[in-house]
BARODREN-429359 format. One record per residue (C-alpha): residue number from 1; x, y, z. Coordinates in steps of 0.05 Angstrom, whole numbers, plus 5000, padded with zeros to 4 digits. Example, Ala and Ser with C-alpha at 12.3 -4.5 7.8 and 13.67 -1.06 7.14 Angstrom:
2
    n     u     v     w
    1  5246  4910  5156
    2  5273  4979  5143
***
This chain:
367
    n     u     v     w
    1  7945  1852  7449
    2  7963  1853  7375
    3  7969  1909  7324
    4  7959  1906  7248
    5  7952  1968  7204
    6  7960  1994  7133
    7  8025  2030  7117
    8  7990  2097  7119
    9  7975  2087  7193
   10  8046  2064  7209
   11  8074  2126  7175
   12  8027  2173  7212
   13  8048  2140  7278
   14  8121  2148  7260
   15  8110  2222  7247
   16  8070  2230  7311
   17  8123  2196  7355
   18  8182  2225  7317
   19  8208  2156  7299
   20  8257  2163  7242
   21  8267  2110  7189
   22  8336  2086  7169
   23  8352  2057  7101
   24  8331  1983  7099
   25  8372  1931  7064
   26  8364  1860  7038
   27  8395  1836  7103
   28  8338  1865  7146
   29  8277  1823  7161
   30  8240  1875  7203
   31  8232  1950  7200
   32  8260  1975  7267
   33  8219  2039  7263
   34  8154  2000  7260
   35  8180  1954  7315
   36  8188  2016  7359
   37  8115  2032  7350
   38  8095  1961  7372
   39  8136  1970  7434
   40  8103  2037  7448
   41  8035  2004  7448
   42  8061  1946  7490
   43  8040  1896  7436
   44  8050  1823  7457
   45  8049  1789  7389
   46  8100  1786  7332
   47  8090  1754  7264
   48  8142  1715  7224
   49  8117  1707  7153
   50  8134  1661  7096
   51  8144  1718  7048
   52  8203  1745  7089
   53  8244  1686  7065
   54  8230  1682  6990
   55  8291  1662  6950
   56  8267  1640  6881
   57  8314  1624  6824
   58  8336  1683  6782
   59  8296  1655  6724
   60  8232  1675  6760
   61  8248  1749  6752
   62  8217  1784  6692
   63  8262  1821  6644
   64  8282  1887  6675
   65  8251  1871  6743
   66  8285  1881  6809
   67  8271  1851  6878
   68  8237  1898  6927
   69  8226  1878  7000
   70  8196  1941  7032
   71  8144  1976  6988
   72  8086  1927  6987
   73  8023  1964  7009
   74  7995  1900  7037
   75  8048  1901  7092
   76  8011  1906  7159
   77  8069  1890  7206
   78  8143  1907  7210
   79  8159  1847  7166
   80  8190  1854  7099
   81  8152  1824  7040
   82  8183  1797  6975
   83  8161  1828  6910
   84  8192  1839  6842
   85  8183  1909  6817
   86  8167  1910  6742
   87  8192  1963  6693
   88  8121  1990  6682
   89  8111  2005  6756
   90  8070  1944  6773
   91  8097  1889  6816
   92  8093  1813  6820
   93  8093  1768  6881
   94  8123  1698  6889
   95  8059  1665  6862
   96  8058  1705  6797
   97  8004  1756  6812
   98  8013  1822  6775
   99  7995  1877  6824
  100  7979  1950  6812
  101  7969  2007  6861
  102  7901  2042  6861
  103  7893  2107  6900
  104  7834  2122  6945
  105  7816  2186  6983
  106  7861  2170  7044
  107  7915  2125  7015
  108  7921  2068  6966
  109  7907  1994  6958
  110  7939  1939  6917
  111  7895  1905  6865
  112  7907  1847  6819
  113  7917  1868  6747
  114  7924  1799  6716
  115  7894  1730  6732
  116  7951  1684  6711
  117  7909  1621  6706
  118  7845  1652  6677
  119  7854  1619  6609
  120  7871  1549  6633
  121  7821  1500  6604
  122  7847  1436  6635
  123  7892  1407  6688
  124  7944  1397  6634
  125  7944  1472  6623
  126  7954  1483  6697
  127  8013  1436  6700
  128  8051  1481  6652
  129  8047  1540  6700
  130  8114  1557  6735
  131  8091  1535  6804
  132  8134  1556  6863
  133  8169  1499  6899
  134  8189  1494  6972
  135  8262  1506  6953
  136  8241  1576  6930
  137  8244  1594  7005
  138  8306  1597  7048
  139  8289  1594  7123
  140  8361  1587  7147
  141  8360  1657  7178
  142  8299  1639  7221
  143  8335  1619  7286
  144  8376  1684  7285
  145  8313  1724  7272
  146  8277  1692  7330
  147  8337  1706  7375
  148  8335  1779  7354
  149  8261  1784  7372
  150  8271  1747  7438
  151  8325  1797  7457
  152  8270  1851  7457
  153  8214  1806  7484
  154  8195  1754  7498
  155  8137  1759  7450
  156  8084  1711  7427
  157  8111  1689  7359
  158  8066  1662  7304
  159  8087  1637  7236
  160  8043  1661  7179
  161  8034  1618  7118
  162  7989  1629  7058
  163  7917  1612  7038
  164  7886  1557  6997
  165  7820  1578  6967
  166  7836  1652  6970
  167  7902  1648  6934
  168  7873  1599  6884
  169  7817  1646  6862
  170  7867  1703  6860
  171  7906  1663  6808
  172  7845  1638  6770
  173  7796  1696  6778
  174  7738  1698  6827
  175  7683  1686  6775
  176  7720  1630  6741
  177  7738  1598  6807
  178  7666  1597  6833
  179  7641  1569  6767
  180  7696  1517  6767
  181  7676  1492  6836
  182  7611  1468  6805
  183  7627  1454  6732
  184  7699  1429  6732
  185  7723  1420  6804
  186  7786  1385  6781
  187  7815  1453  6762
  188  7807  1488  6830
  189  7826  1423  6864
  190  7892  1419  6827
  191  7908  1492  6841
  192  7892  1486  6915
  193  7931  1421  6922
  194  7993  1452  6890
  195  7990  1510  6939
  196  7977  1464  6999
  197  8037  1421  6981
  198  8082  1482  6987
  199  8050  1506  7052
  200  8056  1438  7085
  201  8129  1429  7067
  202  8147  1501  7085
  203  8112  1495  7152
  204  8147  1429  7167
  205  8215  1460  7152
  206  8201  1521  7194
  207  8177  1482  7254
  208  8237  1435  7251
  209  8284  1496  7250
  210  8248  1535  7304
  211  8238  1479  7354
  212  8188  1499  7407
  213  8202  1573  7402
  214  8145  1587  7354
  215  8081  1594  7393
  216  8031  1587  7337
  217  8020  1571  7263
  218  7973  1620  7228
  219  7939  1612  7161
  220  7884  1651  7127
  221  7828  1635  7078
  222  7767  1678  7067
  223  7709  1632  7050
  224  7652  1676  7074
  225  7616  1741  7058
  226  7582  1787  7108
  227  7519  1745  7104
  228  7539  1673  7091
  229  7591  1626  7063
  230  7617  1636  6992
  231  7598  1564  6977
  232  7557  1509  7009
  233  7585  1477  7071
  234  7581  1410  7034
  235  7626  1437  6979
  236  7674  1466  7031
  237  7678  1398  7065
  238  7693  1363  7000
  239  7744  1409  6968
  240  7774  1455  7020
  241  7769  1424  7089
  242  7817  1366  7073
  243  7870  1416  7051
  244  7862  1458  7113
  245  7867  1394  7154
  246  7935  1379  7122
  247  7962  1447  7143
  248  7934  1441  7214
  249  7962  1370  7218
  250  8034  1393  7209
  251  8027  1442  7267
  252  7994  1390  7311
  253  8050  1340  7298
  254  8095  1392  7331
  255  8045  1407  7387
  256  8037  1479  7361
  257  7970  1515  7366
  258  7936  1540  7303
  259  7903  1607  7287
  260  7856  1612  7227
  261  7834  1677  7194
  262  7769  1683  7156
  263  7731  1748  7147
  264  7656  1750  7151
  265  7602  1700  7169
  266  7643  1638  7184
  267  7596  1616  7240
  268  7568  1553  7204
  269  7639  1523  7202
  270  7665  1540  7271
  271  7647  1474  7303
  272  7684  1435  7249
  273  7744  1482  7252
  274  7750  1466  7326
  275  7745  1392  7311
  276  7801  1400  7259
  277  7846  1431  7311
  278  7838  1507  7304
  279  7853  1540  7370
  280  7845  1614  7354
  281  7794  1647  7307
  282  7809  1714  7274
  283  7783  1768  7262
  284  7713  1765  7294
  285  7674  1814  7251
  286  7618  1826  7299
  287  7572  1857  7246
  288  7573  1795  7202
  289  7515  1746  7206
  290  7521  1698  7265
  291  7585  1729  7291
  292  7558  1764  7353
  293  7613  1761  7406
  294  7566  1739  7462
  295  7541  1681  7420
  296  7611  1660  7399
  297  7636  1661  7471
  298  7577  1623  7499
  299  7579  1569  7446
  300  7653  1561  7434
  301  7691  1598  7488
  302  7711  1536  7526
  303  7745  1507  7464
  304  7766  1568  7423
  305  7803  1633  7434
  306  7789  1696  7394
  307  7833  1748  7361
  308  7808  1816  7335
  309  7738  1842  7345
  310  7748  1918  7344
  311  7709  1942  7284
  312  7748  1975  7227
  313  7687  1993  7185
  314  7649  2040  7232
  315  7678  2045  7302
  316  7751  2058  7288
  317  7745  2104  7227
  318  7679  2139  7245
  319  7670  2133  7320
  320  7693  2179  7375
  321  7750  2159  7422
  322  7697  2146  7475
  323  7659  2099  7429
  324  7724  2063  7412
  325  7739  2053  7485
  326  7668  2029  7499
  327  7675  1976  7445
  328  7743  1955  7472
  329  7715  1947  7542
  330  7656  1907  7516
  331  7700  1860  7475
  332  7744  1848  7536
  333  7684  1837  7580
  334  7653  1786  7533
  335  7708  1753  7493
  336  7759  1760  7548
  337  7716  1730  7602
  338  7759  1676  7635
  339  7814  1691  7584
  340  7818  1668  7512
  341  7820  1736  7477
  342  7874  1774  7439
  343  7854  1847  7432
  344  7863  1871  7360
  345  7824  1904  7304
  346  7777  1864  7261
  347  7826  1871  7203
  348  7883  1919  7188
  349  7869  1988  7217
  350  7852  2027  7154
  351  7881  2092  7128
  352  7818  2132  7144
  353  7824  2119  7219
  354  7841  2180  7263
  355  7902  2170  7305
  356  7861  2192  7366
  357  7820  2128  7358
  358  7883  2085  7352
  359  7908  2115  7417
  360  7840  2104  7449
  361  7840  2031  7430
  362  7909  2018  7459
  363  7900  2060  7522
  364  7923  2013  7577
  365  7884  2052  7629
  366  7818  2025  7603
  367  7836  1953  7618
***
């Protein structure tokens, strides 16, 4: 089992269980209060993420900014996450995104306020961007961190790295990125290659430090909508697949399994992902085109494991506890047949989800 949720859900669970928070410092890598919640639900998985180890040069910080590790709303695990907090209340991540908080009826989301590469007209313009380098990360604390987790476990540990296409369009702008793929592919290709260079080197350094104690490498890249791919499969094969293959290759050189995250209708690419070396597919959005669990298990279950599958759009926020449990049982019956399934939500459990449905999902008695 795994557990991923928005901060609003974590805070509600803390209040429910009476788990107090203590002040967190720059020396902490995990929030112990959130870790207590994972232990309550008997969660098997723990994530170690690249953005727990950011150590960029001081010149990266904007005037008047300060480093903040704990207030990013995109945190879904006990991990800390590096940000610089800007004087106007916005924040900026290691890649240079400017992020603002936008409230919704049950909580808040982070949105991008600036597309740093939107005005670039050539590869030469892109070369002048202050690209992060592998030395902007310091993984020296990793062995100690693993030992601390092992003292409470053992857990299944996966190392999370970034995305290629997804982060590239977040820097360039979605509209510009999709137009570029057709009209001037050298621009997205340069952006994605610069990102991949960092991921490959960071992953290599982490795996050399961790030895065989890391159980999985995990990367994410949304290239699909609810109905189809965001681009043709031919374009994906030409521009994105080779970069994903480089990331997967580093893990395979160390005999480490790979988990890949893509929301939506990724079905047309699953066979090729398996050929590339992907071992686990996340998040299995069963309502997306072609992603019916029975079909996925029948076609790919002997070669691929699945992570996720419990619907965050309808079942968890709007269903009854009985409906949640019925879906959990069905996913276990289908995706868990002969093994190969990690029970989890189909994305982060959202802020509009009743706690009763969270408890229903993680009720060990229904297994």
